[in-house]
N, C-alpha and C positions, 0 to 999 in steps of 0.2 A: 504494500500500500504506500503510495508516494506521500512524502511529507509535505505539508502545506506551509507557506510562509506565515510568520507571525503577523497578526493584525494589531492595529492600534487599540482596538477594543479589548483584545486578549491581553495586551500589555497592561492596559488599565486595570483589569480585574486581577491580574497576577500581582501587580504592585500594590493594589488596594488590599488584597488579602494578606500579603506579606507584612505590610505595615500594621494592619489591624491585629493580626495574630501575634506580632512582636510586642505591641503596646498594651493589648487588653489584659494580659496577666499582671502587668504592673499597675494598671488602673484598678484591677480587682484587689491586689495587695494593698494599694493605698487606701481603697475603700474599707477594707477590713481593719486596717490600723486606725482609720478615721472612726469607724464604729466603736472600736475599743476605747478610743479617747473619749468619745461622747458618753459612753456608759460608765467608765471607771475613773476618768481623770477629774478630780475636784476642780471647780472653776477658780477657786482662789489660789490654787497651787502655783500657777505660772508666776504670779506676782511675788511669791515668797522664794521661789527657786532662782529666778533671774537676778542678776546684779541690779542694784538700785540705779546705778549710773547708766544712762541711756547708751552712751558710746560703748561701754563695756558689754552691754547686752547685745548690741548689734554686732560687735566684734565676735562675741561668742557664737552668735547665730551663724556667722560665716564659716565657723569651724565645726559645726554640728554634723556636717556630712562625713567627717572622719569617724564619728561614733555611730551615726545612723546613715549608712550609705544607701541612697535611693536614687533612681534615675528621674529624669524630668517628668515622666508620665505619672509616676507614683507619688511625687512630692505634692502635687497640686491639691488633691483631696485631703491630704494630711494637713497641709497648711491652712486650708479652708476651715477645718475643724479646730485646729489650734487657735486660730484667730477668734473663732466663736467662743472659745474657752478663755479668752483674755490675753493671748500672746500679743504683745505690741506689734503693730504693723511693720515698723522698721526692722525689728528682729526677725519677724516672719519672712520679710522679703529678702533679707540677707541670706537666710537659710535656704529659701526656695531657689534663689538664683545660684548660690554657691554649691549646694549639695550635689548636683549632677556632675560637677567638675572636681570639687575638693573632696574626693573620697578615694579610698585605697583601690577600689576596683578600676576606676577610670585612670588612676595613676599607673597602675600595672599595665593596663591595656595600651596606654599611650607609649609607655617605655618599650613594650614588646613590639609595637607597630613601627617604631622609628629605629629599630636596631640597624646599626651601620650608618646612621644619620645623626649622631650625637643625641641619643635618646634621653640622657639625663638633663641636658639643657632644654630640649623641647618640653619634656614633662614638667620641669620646674617652672618654665615660663608659662605654661598653660595653667597650672595650679595657682601661681602667683597672680597672674592677670585676672583669672576668674574670681579669686578671693577679693582682690582690691576693688574690682568693679561691683561685686555683690555688696560689699560693705559700704561703698560709696552710695549705691542706690538706696540701701537701708537708711543711711543718714539723711539723704534728701527726702525720702518719703516720710521719715519720722517727723519732719518739720511741717508736714501738711496735715490738716485736721482729718481724723479717721473717717468722718462722715463724707468727706470729699473723695475718698479713695475707694471705699468698699461699696459693693452692691447693696441695694435696699434690703434684700432678704438676709444677707450676711450681717448687716447692721442690726436688723431686728432680732436675729438669733443671738447676737452678742449682747444686746441690751437685756434680753430675756435670761441669759445665762449668768449675768453678773449677780453674785451673791450679796446679801446684806453685809454690812461691815462686821468683820470678824468671823463670818461664816464661810464654809468651804463650798457650799452648793450641794445639790442632791447627787448621791451616788447610787448606782444599782448594785445588787448583790445576788449571788446564786444564779438560779435559772432565769430570774427576771433580768439580771444583768446581761446574760448571754442573748436572750431574746431581744432586749433593747439594742445591744451591739449589732446584731444581725439585721435588725430593721433599719438602723441608721446606716449600716454599710450598704444595704440594698438601695436606699434612697440616694446615697452619694454616688454609688456605681451607676445608677440609671441617669442621674443628673449630669455627672461629669462625662459618662460614657457617650451620651448623646452629642455633646460638643466635640468629643474626641472623634466620633464617627464622621461628623461633618468635616472636621479638619483633615482627616485621613482621605476622604473623598476628593477634596480640593487639592491636597498634596499630590495624590495619584494623577489627577488630570494635569497638573503643572509638570510633573516629572515626565510623563509619557507623551504628552501632546505639545510641550513647549521646550523643556530644557534640553532634550536630546534630539531635537530636530537637526537633520544633517546640514541644512543651510545655515545653522547658527554656529557650527563648530569652528569655522575659519575665523569668525568674529570673536569668539571666546578665546581662541588661541592668541589673537593679536592683542586682546585686552590683558592676557596673562603676561605679556611682555612689557606692559606699561607699569612702571614702578608705583604710580599713585592709584591706579585703578584695579590692580590685581587683587588686592585685599577686599575691596567692596564686591567684586565679582564673586569671589569664593564665599563671602558672607551671604550673598543672595542665594548661591547654590546650597549652602548649609540650611538656609531658611526653607528652601523648597524641598530638599531631600528629607528633612525631618528625621535624621538618623538618631539612634540612641547614643548617649554619651559614652557608653562602654564599648562601642564598636566603630564610631566614626573615625577614629585615628587610623584604623586599618584601611579605610576607604581612601583617605586623602594622602597617607604617607607614600603610597605607590605612585602618585602623580609626579611626573617628571617635568611638567610644563610650568607650574606655578612655583614661585620662590617660597622659602621657609616663612617669611614674614606673613604672607597671605595665608599660608596653611595654619599658622597660629591664630589668625583672625577667624578662620573657619572653625577651629577647635574651641575657641572661647565663645563666639557668638551663637553657634548652633545650639548648644545645650541650654542657653538662656532664652532664646527666642527662635521658634520655627513656626511653620504654618499651623501645625496642630496645637502648639502651645498657646497661640493667640486665642483659640476657642476655649482652651482649658483655663487660661487666666481670666477669661470673661466670667467664669463661674464664681470668681472672688472679687475682681476689681471692676470698676466702672469702665465703659468703652473708651472714654477720653483718657483715662489713666493708662489703659493698655497701649493706646496710641503713643502717648508721650513717653511711656516707659520703653517702648520699642525703638523710638527715635534716639533716646538717650543711650540705650544699650548698644545700638549700632555705632554711634559716634564714639562711645567709650571703648568698644572692642577695636575699632579702627585705629584710634590714637594709641591704645595700649600695645597693639601689634607693632606699630612703627617705633614706639619707645623701646621695644625689645629687638627691633629689626637689626640694629648695628651689631648686636651680640650674636643673633641667630645666623646672619649671613656671613660671618667671619669663619 
């Protein structure tokens, strides 16, 4: 039986299912953790555990990925629930943005992918840039009123969850706690999963119908040779590809066209903002905040990659 040529429709469905099945387990994991937080984490605990100093709390948030390594898909439902439990937005954002990069799994995968290409330097540069940008974003957002950042339903849940002075807030126990955790996890999985589904569909269209069109390849290669435009091009590619932070280094490390500076921008920007993450962020933040956050992250990753460029290219 003769083999048929692949079709664009077939490419779309293959890409769609690949991204969907890669991300859904992490969405489920994040929802389960979120449900456990809702059922068993006392609302007053966050204020007692975190440092009183805002800067120290945000700095600590950027390092939490070392202890709780999660990818960008799993972190969003967890952050949403933690914010509802009273985690300051600045601290939450530094954790959400840094965790996919500043964690042992991503560090090891980046080091392995760049073997023979100064892996220690690229890994260190990625973790450092990711941490600095995440903490900087946390500081900026901590200066903005919470009501201006969060969606109405998240704000309503936050107000409802705030305990009276000196109280810890209600906690579930035994079978009731398990049932409560499962119900919360189900709600979060369906809510976040819907946005993830939409984001994956749009990502698949962009990948199969736009990014790899043969007539665009010559233009992309000419942009790769431009010192100032190579990084933004790869950042756009990272945005469209929506790769997991634990595997993206293996994709870009083999590319011989783009310089190391632009590869660093790809590795820093992609885990912080891609096409599916826009829809996931929308479950926590207002649309205008997501827009300005995206612009800020793009500029920050661009500048950070050039700041490290003189070291990487030597």
